[in-house]
SESEDO-201827 format. One record per residue: y negated, z, x of N, C-alpha, C in turn; residue in three letters. Coordinates in steps of 0.1 Angstrom, whole numbers, plus 5000, padded with zeros to 4 digits. Last residue first. Example, Ala and Ser with C-alpha at 12.3 -4.5 7.8 and 13.67 -1.06 7.14 Angstrom:
% residues 2
<<5022 5071 5128> <5011 5071 5137> <5000 5079 5129> "SER">
<<5057 5078 5132> <5045 5078 5123> <5033 5078 5132> "ALA">
% end
This chain:
% residues 336
<<2530 7172 5413> <2521 7175 5424> <2522 7164 5434> "ARG">
<<2551 7167 5395> <2538 7160 5393> <2528 7162 5404> "ALA">
<<2572 7182 5402> <2573 7168 5405> <2560 7162 5404> "GLU">
<<2565 7207 5394> <2568 7206 5408> <2569 7192 5412> "HIS">
<<2562 7203 5365> <2550 7205 5374> <2553 7204 5388> "ALA">
<<2582 7175 5353> <2581 7189 5356> <2569 7190 5366> "PRO">
<<2565 7146 5337> <2574 7152 5347> <2572 7167 5349> "PRO">
<<2564 7139 5301> <2557 7144 5315> <2568 7148 5325> "LEU">
<<2577 7111 5287> <2578 7125 5290> <2571 7128 5303> "LEU">
<<2580 7083 5281> <2568 7089 5279> <2567 7104 5281> "GLY">
<<2601 7068 5289> <2600 7069 5275> <2587 7077 5272> "ILE">
<<2600 7067 5317> <2597 7055 5310> <2595 7057 5295> "ALA">
<<2608 7093 5324> <2593 7089 5326> <2591 7077 5318> "ARG">
<<2634 7094 5315> <2625 7104 5310> <2610 7099 5312> "TYR">
<<2644 7074 5332> <2645 7071 5317> <2634 7081 5310> "ALA">
<<2642 7086 5357> <2635 7074 5354> <2634 7071 5339> "GLY">
<<2661 7106 5354> <2647 7110 5355> <2638 7098 5353> "ASP">
<<2684 7089 5351> <2681 7097 5340> <2666 7102 5341> "VAL">
<<2685 7078 5377> <2683 7069 5365> <2679 7078 5354> "THR">
<<2686 7101 5394> <2674 7092 5396> <2673 7083 5383> "PRO">
<<2711 7114 5385> <2698 7119 5384> <2686 7110 5383> "ARG">
<<2735 7101 5391> <2729 7099 5378> <2715 7104 5377> "ALA">
<<2742 7107 5418> <2741 7092 5413> <2734 7091 5400> "MET">
<<2742 7135 5418> <2733 7128 5427> <2731 7113 5423> "GLU">
<<2762 7140 5400> <2749 7144 5397> <2739 7136 5406> "ARG">
<<2784 7130 5414> <2780 7123 5401> <2766 7128 5398> "ALA">
<<2785 7148 5435> <2783 7134 5437> <2779 7127 5425> "ARG">
<<2791 7171 5421> <2778 7170 5430> <2775 7156 5432> "GLU">
<<2814 7166 5409> <2803 7168 5400> <2789 7168 5408> "ALA">
<<2832 7164 5432> <2829 7152 5423> <2816 7154 5414> "GLY">
<<2831 7189 5441> <2825 7179 5449> <2822 7166 5441> "ARG">
<<2844 7202 5419> <2832 7206 5423> <2823 7195 5431> "ARG">
<<2869 7188 5419> <2860 7187 5407> <2845 7191 5410> "LEU">
<<2879 7195 5443> <2878 7181 5441> <2867 7180 5429> "VAL">
<<2881 7223 5441> <2872 7218 5449> <2870 7202 5448> "GLU">
<<2900 7223 5420> <2888 7229 5417> <2877 7224 5428> "GLU">
<<2922 7214 5435> <2918 7207 5422> <2903 7211 5420> "VAL">
<<2926 7234 5454> <2923 7220 5458> <2916 7212 5446> "TYR">
<<2932 7256 5438> <2920 7257 5446> <2915 7242 5450> "ALA">
<<2958 7251 5429> <2946 7250 5420> <2933 7250 5426> "PRO">
<<2985 7242 5437> <2973 7243 5446> <2960 7241 5438> "ASP">
<<3004 7238 5419> <3007 7248 5429> <2995 7250 5438> "ALA">
<<2994 7215 5407> <2994 7228 5399> <2997 7240 5409> "VAL">
<<3002 7196 5427> <2988 7200 5425> <2986 7213 5417> "LEU">
<<3030 7195 5425> <3024 7199 5437> <3010 7203 5435> "GLU">
<<3031 7184 5399> <3037 7198 5401> <3032 7203 5414> "LYS">
<<3020 7160 5403> <3013 7170 5394> <3019 7184 5396> "HIS">
<<3040 7148 5418> <3027 7149 5423> <3019 7161 5415> "ARG">
<<3061 7146 5398> <3063 7153 5410> <3050 7157 5417> "GLU">
<<3048 7129 5378> <3052 7143 5374> <3055 7151 5387> "ARG">
<<3045 7106 5393> <3033 7113 5387> <3036 7127 5384> "VAL">
<<3071 7099 5400> <3062 7104 5410> <3049 7110 5405> "PRO">
<<3081 7093 5373> <3087 7103 5382> <3077 7108 5393> "ARG">
<<3072 7073 5358> <3066 7085 5356> <3069 7095 5366> "LEU">
<<3090 7052 5364> <3075 7050 5365> <3067 7063 5366> "LEU">
<<3114 7063 5357> <3112 7060 5371> <3096 7058 5373> "GLU">
<<3111 7063 5329> <3115 7076 5336> <3111 7073 5350> "VAL">
<<3107 7037 5323> <3097 7045 5320> <3099 7059 5328> "VAL">
<<3131 7025 5329> <3119 7020 5337> <3108 7030 5335> "ALA">
<<3149 7037 5313> <3151 7039 5327> <3138 7036 5334> "ASP">
<<3139 7027 5287> <3139 7042 5291> <3141 7044 5306> "ALA">
<<3144 7000 5292> <3130 7004 5290> <3130 7020 5293> "THR">
<<3171 6999 5292> <3163 6996 5305> <3149 7000 5303> "ASP">
<<3178 7009 5266> <3182 7016 5278> <3174 7013 5290> "LYS">
<<3165 6990 5250> <3161 7003 5249> <3165 7011 5262> "LYS">
<<3181 6967 5256> <3166 6967 5260> <3161 6981 5259> "LEU">
<<3205 6973 5247> <3203 6971 5262> <3189 6972 5266> "ALA">
<<3201 6976 5220> <3205 6987 5228> <3203 6985 5242> "GLY">
<<3194 6950 5211> <3184 6960 5211> <3187 6972 5221> "TYR">
<<3207 6923 5231> <3209 6933 5221> <3197 6943 5223> "SER">
<<3203 6904 5249> <3210 6899 5238> <3211 6910 5227> "ALA">
<<3177 6897 5273> <3184 6906 5265> <3191 6899 5253> "TYR">
<<3160 6880 5288> <3171 6887 5295> <3180 6896 5287> "GLY">
<<3138 6872 5273> <3150 6862 5275> <3162 6869 5282> "GLY">
<<3119 6891 5275> <3127 6891 5263> <3139 6882 5265> "SER">
<<3105 6886 5298> <3115 6897 5299> <3124 6896 5286> "VAL">
<<3088 6867 5289> <3097 6862 5298> <3109 6873 5299> "ALA">
<<3071 6881 5271> <3079 6870 5266> <3090 6867 5276> "GLU">
<<3060 6901 5290> <3068 6905 5278> <3077 6893 5273> "PRO">
<<3061 6898 5324> <3055 6892 5312> <3065 6894 5300> "ASP">
<<3059 6926 5348> <3064 6912 5343> <3056 6908 5331> "GLY">
<<3058 6951 5359> <3049 6940 5364> <3053 6926 5359> "GLY">
<<3074 6971 5349> <3080 6963 5361> <3071 6952 5366> "GLU">
<<3059 6983 5330> <3065 6991 5340> <3070 6983 5352> "CYS">
<<3052 6960 5315> <3042 6967 5322> <3047 6975 5332> "ALA">
<<3077 6954 5304> <3070 6944 5313> <3060 6951 5321> "ALA">
<<3082 6977 5289> <3091 6974 5300> <3084 6964 5309> "LEU">
<<3062 6975 5270> <3062 6986 5279> <3071 6984 5291> "ILE">
<<3067 6950 5257> <3055 6952 5265> <3055 6964 5274> "GLU">
<<3092 6956 5246> <3090 6945 5256> <3078 6947 5265> "LEU">
<<3085 6976 5228> <3093 6980 5239> <3093 6969 5250> "LEU">
<<3069 6960 5211> <3062 6971 5218> <3071 6975 5230> "ASN">
<<3088 6942 5202> <3076 6937 5210> <3069 6948 5218> "SER">
<<3103 6958 5186> <3109 6952 5198> <3098 6948 5207> "ILE">
<<3083 6964 5166> <3090 6975 5174> <3096 6969 5187> "GLY">
<<3073 6940 5156> <3065 6948 5163> <3072 6959 5172> "PRO">
<<3082 6911 5148> <3089 6921 5155> <3081 6931 5162> "GLN">
<<3061 6895 5137> <3075 6896 5131> <3083 6907 5136> "ALA">
<<3039 6900 5154> <3038 6901 5139> <3052 6903 5133> "GLU">
<<3046 6900 5181> <3039 6911 5176> <3039 6913 5160> "ARG">
<<3073 6889 5196> <3066 6885 5184> <3059 6897 5178> "ASP">
<<3098 6883 5217> <3084 6888 5218> <3077 6882 5206> "TYR">
<<3132 6891 5208> <3121 6882 5211> <3107 6888 5209> "ARG">
<<3164 6895 5202> <3153 6901 5210> <3143 6891 5214> "VAL">
<<3179 6896 5170> <3174 6888 5182> <3163 6896 5188> "GLU">
<<3187 6911 5148> <3193 6915 5161> <3187 6906 5173> "SER">
<<3173 6925 5118> <3178 6914 5126> <3184 6919 5140> "GLY">
<<3144 6945 5117> <3155 6940 5110> <3159 6927 5119> "SER">
<<3135 6965 5146> <3132 6956 5135> <3144 6951 5129> "ASP">
<<3131 7000 5156> <3132 6986 5159> <3131 6977 5147> "THR">
<<3119 7030 5169> <3120 7021 5157> <3121 7006 5162> "VAL">
<<3135 7048 5195> <3124 7040 5190> <3128 7031 5179> "ALA">
<<3154 7063 5206> <3153 7065 5193> <3141 7057 5186> "ARG">
<<3151 7057 5234> <3163 7052 5227> <3163 7055 5212> "LEU">
<<3126 7070 5237> <3127 7055 5238> <3140 7050 5231> "VAL">
<<3133 7097 5233> <3122 7091 5225> <3123 7075 5226> "LYS">
<<3153 7101 5253> <3156 7103 5239> <3145 7096 5230> "LYS">
<<3139 7097 5278> <3151 7088 5273> <3152 7089 5258> "ARG">
<<3120 7118 5277> <3116 7104 5276> <3127 7095 5272> "VAL">
<<3138 7140 5277> <3130 7138 5266> <3125 7124 5265> "ALA">
<<3148 7136 5303> <3158 7134 5292> <3149 7133 5279> "GLU">
<<3125 7140 5319> <3131 7126 5319> <3141 7125 5307> "PRO">
<<3098 7158 5303> <3110 7158 5311> <3118 7144 5309> "GLU">
<<3063 7148 5301> <3078 7149 5294> <3089 7149 5305> "ASP">
<<3040 7143 5311> <3047 7154 5317> <3060 7157 5309> "LEU">
<<3030 7121 5297> <3033 7119 5311> <3040 7131 5317> "LEU">
<<3047 7115 5267> <3037 7123 5274> <3041 7121 5289> "TYR">
<<3054 7093 5243> <3059 7096 5255> <3047 7102 5263> "VAL">
<<3058 7095 5208> <3048 7095 5219> <3054 7100 5232> "ILE">
<<3072 7098 5186> <3071 7084 5190> <3061 7084 5202> "GLY">
<<3071 7126 5180> <3084 7119 5182> <3083 7104 5188> "ALA">
<<3050 7143 5177> <3050 7136 5190> <3064 7129 5192> "GLY">
<<3026 7142 5151> <3041 7142 5153> <3042 7135 5168> "SER">
<<2998 7140 5152> <3005 7153 5147> <3019 7153 5150> "GLU">
<<2982 7127 5180> <2990 7124 5168> <2997 7137 5164> "HIS">
<<2967 7127 5203> <2964 7137 5193> <2972 7135 5180> "SER">
<<2973 7105 5218> <2977 7118 5224> <2974 7130 5214> "LYS">
<<2987 7076 5203> <2976 7085 5205> <2980 7098 5210> "GLY">
<<2997 7045 5204> <3004 7058 5209> <2992 7068 5213> "MET">
<<2987 7030 5174> <2985 7032 5188> <2992 7045 5193> "LYS">
<<3008 7017 5149> <2998 7026 5153> <2998 7028 5168> "SER">
<<3028 7002 5143> <3017 6996 5139> <3005 7005 5142> "ALA">
<<3053 7014 5152> <3047 7004 5160> <3034 6997 5155> "PRO">
<<3061 7043 5151> <3052 7036 5141> <3045 7026 5149> "ASP">
<<3076 7054 5171> <3081 7055 5156> <3073 7048 5147> "GLN">
<<3061 7047 5193> <3075 7043 5193> <3082 7045 5178> "LEU">
<<3029 7035 5191> <3038 7046 5188> <3052 7041 5187> "ASP">
<<3019 7011 5217> <3020 7016 5203> <3031 7026 5201> "MET">
<<2995 7004 5240> <3008 7007 5237> <3009 7015 5224> "VAL">
<<2973 6982 5248> <2974 6990 5236> <2989 6993 5233> "ARG">
<<2974 6968 5271> <2961 6975 5268> <2963 6985 5255> "ALA">
<<2995 6956 5286> <2997 6969 5279> <2983 6976 5276> "ALA">
<<2974 6940 5310> <2987 6943 5305> <2988 6956 5298> "VAL">
<<2946 6940 5317> <2954 6927 5313> <2966 6929 5307> "LYS">
<<2920 6961 5302> <2933 6959 5310> <2940 6946 5306> "PRO">
<<2887 6949 5295> <2900 6954 5291> <2911 6952 5300> "PRO">
<<2858 6957 5303> <2868 6950 5310> <2881 6956 5305> "THR">
<<2824 6955 5290> <2838 6960 5288> <2848 6951 5296> "ALA">
<<2794 6958 5309> <2803 6950 5302> <2817 6956 5301> "ARG">
<<2760 6972 5309> <2774 6971 5313> <2782 6961 5305> "PRO">
<<2729 6968 5321> <2736 6965 5309> <2751 6962 5313> "VAL">
<<2712 6995 5337> <2720 6983 5339> <2727 6981 5325> "VAL">
<<2678 7005 5327> <2693 7006 5328> <2699 6993 5331> "PHE">
<<2651 6999 5329> <2657 7012 5333> <2671 7012 5336> "THR">
<<2623 6980 5324> <2637 6979 5331> <2641 6992 5335> "GLN">
<<2607 6994 5295> <2607 6989 5308> <2621 6990 5314> "GLY">
<<2606 7001 5269> <2600 7010 5278> <2600 7006 5292> "TYR">
<<2618 6981 5252> <2606 6989 5247> <2599 6997 5259> "ARG">
<<2638 6969 5268> <2627 6960 5262> <2615 6968 5257> "GLN">
<<2654 6991 5275> <2647 6982 5285> <2635 6974 5280> "ASN">
<<2663 6998 5250> <2655 7007 5257> <2646 7000 5269> "PHE">
<<2677 6975 5243> <2666 6980 5234> <2657 6989 5242> "ARG">
<<2697 6975 5263> <2688 6964 5261> <2675 6967 5253> "GLU">
<<2710 6999 5257> <2704 6996 5271> <2694 6985 5270> "ALA">
<<2720 6995 5231> <2711 7005 5234> <2703 7004 5247> "LEU">
<<2737 6973 5236> <2726 6972 5226> <2715 6983 5229> "ASP">
<<2756 6985 5253> <2749 6973 5257> <2736 6972 5249> "ARG">
<<2766 7004 5237> <2760 7008 5249> <2751 6997 5254> "THR">
<<2778 6988 5216> <2767 6998 5212> <2759 7002 5226> "LEU">
<<2798 6978 5232> <2789 6969 5227> <2777 6977 5222> "GLU">
<<2813 7001 5236> <2806 6994 5249> <2796 6984 5244> "VAL">
<<2822 7004 5211> <2813 7015 5217> <2807 7009 5229> "HIS">
<<2839 6984 5208> <2828 6984 5199> <2817 6994 5204> "GLN">
<<2860 6989 5225> <2850 6978 5229> <2838 6979 5220> "THR">
<<2880 7005 5220> <2867 7011 5225> <2857 7000 5228> "GLN">
<<2903 6992 5213> <2898 7002 5204> <2884 7008 5208> "ASP">
<<2911 6980 5236> <2904 6972 5226> <2897 6981 5215> "ASP">
<<2902 7002 5264> <2912 6994 5255> <2904 6988 5244> "GLY">
<<2882 6996 5294> <2886 7002 5281> <2895 6994 5273> "VAL">
<<2861 6999 5320> <2875 6996 5317> <2880 7004 5304> "PRO">
<<2831 6988 5324> <2837 6999 5317> <2851 6996 5313> "VAL">
<<2807 6978 5349> <2820 6976 5341> <2825 6989 5336> "GLU">
<<2784 6988 5360> <2784 6974 5356> <2797 6970 5347> "ASP">
<<2766 7017 5356> <2779 7011 5357> <2778 6997 5352> "ALA">
<<2745 7036 5359> <2743 7022 5363> <2756 7015 5364> "GLY">
<<2750 7061 5352> <2754 7058 5365> <2752 7043 5368> "TYR">
<<2740 7064 5326> <2736 7073 5336> <2739 7069 5351> "ALA">
<<2755 7047 5310> <2743 7042 5315> <2737 7051 5326> "LEU">
<<2780 7062 5303> <2780 7049 5312> <2766 7046 5318> "ILE">
<<2770 7084 5291> <2780 7085 5301> <2780 7074 5310> "ASP">
<<2756 7072 5271> <2748 7081 5281> <2758 7082 5293> "ALA">
<<2776 7062 5254> <2766 7053 5261> <2759 7060 5272> "ALA">
<<2787 7087 5246> <2795 7078 5254> <2785 7068 5261> "MET">
<<2765 7096 5232> <2769 7103 5243> <2777 7095 5252> "LEU">
<<2767 7077 5211> <2755 7077 5219> <2757 7085 5232> "VAL">
<<2792 7083 5199> <2791 7070 5206> <2778 7069 5215> "PRO">
<<2785 7108 5187> <2792 7108 5200> <2792 7094 5207> "TYR">
<<2774 7111 5160> <2765 7107 5173> <2773 7105 5185> "THR">
<<2794 7118 5143> <2786 7106 5141> <2778 7102 5154> "LEU">
<<2803 7140 5156> <2812 7130 5153> <2806 7117 5151> "LEU">
<<2782 7157 5154> <2785 7152 5167> <2795 7141 5166> "SER">
<<2781 7166 5127> <2772 7156 5131> <2776 7150 5144> "LEU">
<<2814 7170 5114> <2804 7175 5123> <2794 7163 5127> "ARG">
<<2826 7173 5083> <2823 7163 5093> <2812 7168 5102> "VAL">
<<2848 7200 5071> <2835 7192 5071> <2834 7184 5084> "SER">
<<2881 7197 5057> <2871 7201 5067> <2858 7195 5065> "GLY">
<<2903 7187 5043> <2895 7197 5037> <2884 7203 5046> "GLY">
<<2916 7166 5053> <2921 7179 5056> <2914 7191 5051> "ARG">
<<2899 7146 5044> <2912 7147 5037> <2918 7160 5040> "ALA">
<<2878 7149 5062> <2876 7153 5048> <2889 7154 5041> "ARG">
<<2890 7139 5084> <2886 7152 5084> <2883 7158 5070> "GLU">
<<2896 7113 5078> <2907 7122 5080> <2903 7137 5080> "LEU">
<<2871 7102 5075> <2880 7102 5063> <2891 7113 5066> "VAL">
<<2862 7105 5101> <2856 7113 5091> <2864 7113 5078> "SER">
<<2879 7087 5114> <2880 7101 5118> <2873 7109 5107> "LYS">
<<2870 7062 5104> <2884 7066 5103> <2885 7081 5104> "GLU">
<<2842 7061 5109> <2847 7059 5096> <2861 7065 5094> "LYS">
<<2842 7064 5137> <2836 7075 5129> <2841 7073 5114> "TYR">
<<2855 7041 5145> <2862 7054 5147> <2856 7066 5139> "GLN">
<<2837 7022 5138> <2849 7022 5132> <2856 7036 5133> "ILE">
<<2803 7026 5131> <2813 7028 5141> <2826 7030 5135> "MET">
<<2783 7026 5112> <2792 7013 5113> <2803 7014 5123> "ARG">
<<2768 7048 5117> <2777 7049 5105> <2786 7036 5105> "ARG">
<<2752 7040 5139> <2762 7050 5140> <2773 7050 5130> "MET">
<<2736 7021 5127> <2745 7017 5139> <2756 7028 5141> "GLU">
<<2722 7036 5109> <2730 7025 5105> <2740 7022 5115> "GLY">
<<2706 7052 5125> <2715 7059 5117> <2727 7048 5112> "ASP">
<<2700 7039 5158> <2696 7040 5145> <2709 7046 5137> "THR">
<<2687 7049 5191> <2699 7043 5182> <2693 7045 5169> "ALA">
<<2667 7061 5204> <2666 7047 5204> <2676 7040 5194> "VAL">
<<2672 7087 5203> <2659 7083 5199> <2656 7068 5199> "CYS">
<<2696 7088 5215> <2695 7090 5201> <2682 7086 5195> "GLU">
<<2687 7086 5241> <2693 7073 5235> <2695 7076 5220> "LEU">
<<2679 7111 5246> <2669 7100 5247> <2675 7088 5239> "LEU">
<<2703 7126 5244> <2692 7128 5234> <2681 7116 5234> "TYR">
<<2717 7116 5266> <2722 7113 5253> <2710 7116 5242> "SER">
<<2705 7126 5289> <2703 7112 5285> <2707 7109 5271> "LEU">
<<2712 7153 5289> <2699 7149 5289> <2696 7135 5284> "ARG">
<<2741 7150 5289> <2734 7155 5277> <2720 7152 5277> "ALA">
<<2744 7138 5315> <2750 7133 5303> <2743 7137 5290> "HIS">
<<2731 7156 5333> <2725 7144 5330> <2731 7137 5318> "GLU">
<<2748 7178 5340> <2738 7179 5328> <2732 7166 5324> "ASP">
<<2780 7180 5347> <2769 7171 5352> <2759 7171 5339> "VAL">
<<2800 7193 5336> <2795 7198 5348> <2783 7190 5354> "HIS">
<<2810 7178 5315> <2801 7189 5312> <2795 7196 5325> "SER">
<<2828 7159 5328> <2815 7156 5321> <2806 7167 5320> "GLN">
<<2842 7165 5358> <2842 7169 5344> <2829 7166 5339> "VAL">
<<2854 7140 5381> <2846 7150 5378> <2848 7153 5363> "PHE">
<<2857 7119 5410> <2865 7125 5398> <2858 7137 5394> "VAL">
<<2850 7089 5424> <2843 7102 5420> <2851 7107 5408> "VAL">
<<2871 7075 5450> <2865 7075 5438> <2859 7089 5435> "ALA">
<<2879 7083 5476> <2874 7069 5473> <2867 7067 5460> "ARG">
<<2886 7108 5477> <2878 7103 5488> <2872 7089 5485> "GLU">
<<2902 7111 5456> <2889 7117 5453> <2879 7113 5466> "PRO">
<<2921 7086 5443> <2918 7092 5456> <2904 7098 5455> "ASP">
<<2946 7085 5419> <2932 7083 5421> <2929 7092 5433> "ILE">
<<2973 7090 5414> <2969 7082 5426> <2955 7079 5428> "GLY">
<<2981 7106 5395> <2984 7093 5393> <2979 7084 5404> "SER">
<<2971 7131 5403> <2986 7129 5404> <2990 7114 5402> "ALA">
<<2945 7128 5394> <2948 7129 5409> <2963 7125 5412> "LEU">
<<2950 7128 5366> <2943 7117 5374> <2945 7116 5388> "LEU">
<<2961 7152 5363> <2970 7141 5362> <2963 7129 5368> "LEU">
<<2939 7170 5367> <2951 7171 5377> <2959 7158 5376> "THR">
<<2924 7163 5345> <2920 7161 5359> <2931 7160 5369> "ALA">
<<2942 7172 5325> <2938 7158 5325> <2933 7154 5340> "ALA">
<<2943 7200 5330> <2955 7192 5330> <2952 7177 5332> "GLN">
<<2916 7207 5325> <2922 7209 5338> <2934 7201 5340> "ARG">
<<2917 7200 5298> <2906 7195 5307> <2911 7194 5322> "SER">
<<2935 7217 5287> <2937 7202 5286> <2928 7194 5296> "LEU">
<<2923 7242 5290> <2936 7238 5296> <2938 7223 5297> "ARG">
<<2899 7238 5275> <2899 7242 5289> <2911 7237 5297> "ARG">
<<2910 7233 5249> <2902 7223 5256> <2901 7225 5270> "VAL">
<<2922 7258 5245> <2931 7246 5247> <2922 7235 5253> "ARG">
<<2901 7275 5242> <2911 7277 5254> <2919 7265 5256> "GLY">
<<2888 7266 5219> <2882 7265 5232> <2892 7266 5243> "PRO">
<<2903 7244 5196> <2905 7257 5202> <2899 7257 5216> "ASP">
<<2884 7226 5171> <2892 7227 5183> <2892 7241 5187> "HIS">
<<2872 7201 5150> <2877 7214 5151> <2885 7215 5163> "ASP">
<<2853 7176 5169> <2861 7180 5158> <2866 7194 5160> "VAL">
<<2838 7173 5192> <2833 7166 5178> <2840 7170 5166> "THR">
<<2846 7181 5215> <2840 7192 5206> <2836 7186 5192> "LEU">
<<2854 7162 5232> <2865 7171 5226> <2859 7179 5215> "ALA">
<<2832 7154 5245> <2836 7145 5233> <2848 7152 5226> "HIS">
<<2830 7170 5267> <2821 7172 5256> <2825 7164 5243> "LEU">
<<2849 7162 5285> <2853 7173 5277> <2842 7175 5265> "ASP">
<<2861 7138 5299> <2849 7137 5290> <2851 7149 5280> "VAL">
<<2867 7135 5331> <2872 7141 5319> <2860 7144 5311> "VAL">
<<2860 7104 5348> <2855 7116 5343> <2865 7122 5332> "SER">
<<2855 7084 5375> <2864 7087 5365> <2862 7102 5361> "PHE">
<<2838 7059 5392> <2836 7072 5386> <2847 7074 5375> "LEU">
<<2838 7036 5419> <2844 7041 5407> <2842 7056 5404> "SER">
<<2830 7007 5432> <2825 7021 5434> <2829 7027 5419> "GLU">
<<2860 6985 5436> <2846 6989 5431> <2843 7004 5434> "ALA">
<<2885 6981 5444> <2876 6970 5443> <2862 6973 5438> "ARG">
<<2899 7005 5443> <2898 6998 5456> <2889 6987 5455> "TYR">
<<2898 7015 5418> <2892 7024 5428> <2890 7015 5441> "GLN">
<<2912 6994 5403> <2897 6997 5402> <2891 7005 5413> "ASP">
<<2940 6996 5411> <2931 6983 5412> <2916 6988 5413> "VAL">
<<2954 7019 5408> <2960 7008 5417> <2950 6996 5420> "GLU">
<<2939 7036 5393> <2945 7041 5405> <2949 7030 5414> "ALA">
<<2931 7021 5370> <2921 7028 5378> <2926 7031 5391> "TRP">
<<2957 7014 5361> <2948 7003 5366> <2937 7010 5375> "GLN">
<<2967 7039 5353> <2973 7032 5364> <2964 7021 5370> "ARG">
<<2949 7044 5331> <2949 7053 5343> <2955 7045 5356> "VAL">
<<2953 7023 5309> <2941 7027 5317> <2943 7033 5331> "ALA">
<<2977 7018 5299> <2965 7011 5294> <2952 7013 5302> "GLY">
<<2995 7034 5311> <2997 7020 5312> <2984 7012 5308> "LEU">
<<2984 7060 5304> <2988 7056 5318> <2987 7041 5320> "TYR">
<<2980 7060 5276> <2969 7062 5285> <2971 7056 5299> "ASN">
<<3009 7056 5269> <2998 7047 5266> <2985 7047 5275> "GLY">
<<3020 7079 5278> <3023 7067 5285> <3013 7055 5282> "LEU">
<<2993 7103 5277> <3005 7097 5272> <3008 7086 5281> "THR">
<<2981 7137 5280> <2979 7123 5284> <2993 7117 5281> "LEU">
<<2977 7159 5253> <2983 7156 5265> <2983 7142 5268> "HIS">
<<2944 7161 5238> <2958 7162 5237> <2963 7158 5251> "GLY">
<<2917 7158 5243> <2920 7162 5229> <2936 7164 5228> "THR">
<<2900 7151 5266> <2910 7163 5266> <2912 7167 5252> "PRO">
<<2895 7117 5273> <2892 7129 5264> <2902 7139 5263> "LYS">
<<2886 7101 5303> <2897 7105 5294> <2891 7117 5286> "VAL">
<<2866 7072 5313> <2868 7087 5312> <2880 7088 5302> "GLY">
<<2846 7053 5337> <2856 7054 5325> <2861 7069 5326> "SER">
<<2826 7029 5355> <2827 7043 5348> <2838 7042 5338> "PHE">
<<2820 7011 5384> <2829 7013 5373> <2828 7028 5367> "ILE">
<<2800 6987 5402> <2803 7002 5398> <2809 7003 5385> "ARG">
<<2800 6963 5428> <2803 6967 5414> <2806 6982 5412> "THR">
<<2774 6964 5453> <2789 6966 5450> <2791 6969 5434> "MET">
% end
C-alpha cells in the first residue's frame, strides 16, 4: 500500500493557504487512499529565533487543527515530530551523506538567511541543514509520496538524491519518494500582496486568512483584497494576479475551475462577496470542531501519544537498518 508523509511547521497560525493547499487534501483524499502520517514538525521551528512557549502553543494548536479538519487518528498517524527520536537519529546520518554545496543551493535557505541578516540577527546552522532533517522525516517511514506545494519540491528532490546516494554507497535502505503537489490551489497568495504566498509567519496579517479567524474578520480581509486595474473579471495570473487569486480561492472552496468560475462575474465586488461567503462556510466546521477539541485536551494528548508510538514502531526498523548499513556497531543488547 502507498505510504504518505507530510507535516506542518508550528511557526505561526495555520492559514487558508495551508488548508486549501494541503490539509484539506490530507483529510478528504490522502488518508483514505494511502497509509498516511501527518506530523507537527516542531524541530523545524527552531531554525530561527523563537519563543519556546509560543512554539509549544502553536504545536498543540496545529495538531488540534489537523484533527478538526477531519484527519481521523484511527485511519492516519498524527504525531509531533520531536516525540519520535528516529527523526534526529537519521538526520545526522544523512548529514554525513549530504554536501555543503547542496545545502547552500536551497532556495529557502538563501531567502531566509538574507532576511535574518537584514534583521541584524545571526543565521543558525540549523537553517542551513534543516532540509536534511526534512529528508529524514520522509525517509524514516519509507514514504512513497510527499504531498507538498511547489515551494517545497526542491526539498523532496534533495530527499530523493540523498536516498539514492545512501542506497548506492551502503546498500538498499530507503524508499525513494516522489512529490505529489495538490491539483487545486496549491499556492494561495496573500490577499494584500498577490505576488507572495499566504504565509503563516508574515509580519502583517492583513492579507492572511487564519483558520481560526472569526467570520467577520474573514469577510473583512477578503472584501479588502487587492484587485487589479480595469474591471473585467478573468483568470489570468500574469495580468490579473489579484482577481486570479480570488478566483482560485473561490474555485477551491466550491470544487470548481477558476477559469470557468470567472465567467459568472461582471464586477470585482460580486466576486469578493461570494469568495468571502464561501471561505466563511468552508472554515465554519473546522472552527466548530476545533472549539470542541480544545475543551477536551486529554483526548488530543492521547491521540498524540498513540500517534508517536505508532510512528516510532514504523520508523525504527528503517533507521536501525541505516545505522547498520553505514557501519555503526549495534548496541550490546542487540549484538548478542
